[in-house]
N, C-alpha and C positions, 0 to 999 in steps of 0.2 A: 288596200282593202277599204279604208275609209273614203277615198276618192271616188271609189267604184260603189260604195253604198249611197254617198252622197249624189252620184249621178242618178242612181236608180230612184232616189226621193223626189227627184223633179219630173219623173214621169207619172203621167195620170194612172197608167196602168202597167203593171210589170209582168211581162211575159215568162211564161215558165222556164226558156232557155236561159233567162238572165238570173233567175233565182236559183237553179242548179249550182252554177259555179261558186255563189256566194255561200251557199249552205255546205258546199265542200270546204271552203276555206275556213269557215268558222268552225267546222268540226275538228281542226287541227289543234285548237286551243280551247274549245268548248264542246267536248265530245258527246256529251250528253244532249245539250241544245242541237248539236249538229243530227244526232241521230232522230230525234223528235221532230225536227224540221223536214228532214229526208224522207220519214215515214208519212208526214203530212202531204208530201209532194206525191206520193203515190209508190214509192219504191219498197220492194220487199227485201231486198238484200240490204247489208249494213252500209253506211256511207264510207265506212273505212276502207272497203274493196272497191269503191269508185275510181276513176282515174282522175288525176289532179288536172286542173283546168290548164289548157295551152294559151299562150298569148301571141299575139303578131308583133314581131320585132319593129317593123315599119311604123307601128302605131305608138312606140313608146318614145321617139325623138321629138322633140319640139322645134317648130319652124321658126319661133321668136324667142329671143331671150332677153331678160331684165339684165342690164350693164349697171353695176354700181360704180359712182365715181367719187372718188376720195380725194381730199386736198390734205396733204400732209398726215396722211393717215385716218382721217376724221371723214365720215360719210357726209358728203353736201348736195349729193343728186343723185338720178338714176335717169336710165332712158332705155326703151326697147330697141333692140336691133334684130337684123336676121341672123340666125344661126350661123356661125362659121364666117363671120365678117371680118375682113383683114384688121390687124392691130392699128394699121395707120388710119383707116377709116375711123376705128373706134375712138382713136386718139383725137382726130379732129372734131368729131360730134362732140364728146367730151369738153373739149375745150371752147366750143361755142355755145355751151350752156349758160343761160343766164345765171344759175344759181353757182356756177364754178367761175363764171367771169367776176362775180361778185368777191370770191376769196382769192382770185390771181389777180385783179386789177392793183396796180401799183408795186407788184412783186415781180420778181425775175423767176420764171419757171426753169428749174433746176434739172429736173428730170420728170420723164413720163414713164411709169411703168404701167404695161399692160398684160393682162391676163385674158387672152381670148375667150368670148362667151361669159365672162364674170365681171371682170373689174378694171377699171382704169385709177391709177393712184398717181396724182400729181404732186410733185415735191416742188415748193416755192421757197424762195430765200428772201 
């Protein structure tokens, strides 16, 4: 909801069709405010009988993800990659980052643990 209201704040003018779902969501935890705003939008019935806003499943998936790179469990760098990138590709990209080369230079890479779309952890000895 905070992301939604933040995006609305960027608009020069907010259409009524964008206000109504926000008011319905607000009424779940601030019912008096929700009723007041619902009435100001011109509705005569209670906001509590209105239908909960629907969402589009396709819009909630990110095309890009931020992958954090750790060396011996400490965050040393990060990069963005396409969602669903193979572990081998994430590992290759992580090991080539300048911030990681600084921490792995002169050390032997013992193991690389990859959590797809989230993390690459490099263990050095």
